[in-house]
C-alpha positions, 0 to 999 in steps of 0.5 A: 499500499502507498497511500490511504484516501478518505472521503467523508459524507460526499453528497450529490443532488439534482433537480431539474423541474425548471432551471437545472440545480446541481449541488455537491459537497464533501464533508472532508478529505484526508490522504495518509502515507502508508509507509511506516517510516513517518512519524505523521502519516497524514499527508493532506487534511481537508476538514469541515469547519463546524457545521460547514463541509470542506467543499460545496458547489452549487449551480443553476444552468438553463434547460438547454445546458448552454447558460450557467445562470449561477455557479458558486464553490466554497472551500475550507482550509486545506492542510498539507504536510509532506517531505521530498520523498513523498513529492518524488513518489507522487511525481513518478507515480502520476507519470506511470498512470498517465502513460499512454496504453500500448495497442496493437496496430490496426486500421482505425474505425471511423468515429464521430467527433464531438464538437468540444468548442460550443460557446456557453454564457456564464452569468455568474461564477464564484470561487471563494479564496482557498487558504492552505497551511503548508509544511514541507521537510526537505529531509525526512526519515522516509525513503522512497518507494517507487523511484530514486529521489527527484533530483529537483526537490533538493532545491525546495527549502524546509517550510514550517507552516507556510500559509498560502492564500489563492485568490477567489474568483468572480466571472460575470457575463462571460461567453466562451467554451468550457475548456478555455474558462477552466484553463483561465481559472487553473492558470490564475490559481497556479500563479497565485500558488507559486507567487505565495511559495516564493514569498 
């Protein structure tokens, strides 16, 4: 066993009487390192805060799925405690998982290509700021289990409870395809996280 992922009280509901109302929430998420060499096995902890779940999402979408009338995502604090060997293992493991599957050479069957660039209207998209409490240990007792240590992690200094605050996102009256919208939001979060770590 490499790691144990625990998800508590995941809920999903969908109502399509008039507009389509989608609700999703998860009370807490926790990822535990299964190596016996670590003093604290909890790598990732996303607990709920009082009566609020760690993450909840609510969307109101038109009947034709082309207008997002309202979409709101709310996060609670994320706690991360990790060392260089775990980062190295996660990197090599992810590379193994996303490797293309080898297939025998054969003529391709004709397939219908779905249009992925359909434009939709976002009247309101709101994501609350994400608070991350990060603790990183460059040298720990844990040994890598998948591959030799990733050489680049030795340049990352030890961090003791570094607080990172990713900005909230508010998008109004936007017309674009779903892929480009999520790409824009993702880039904004990645840039903010990098800038916070450099501080």
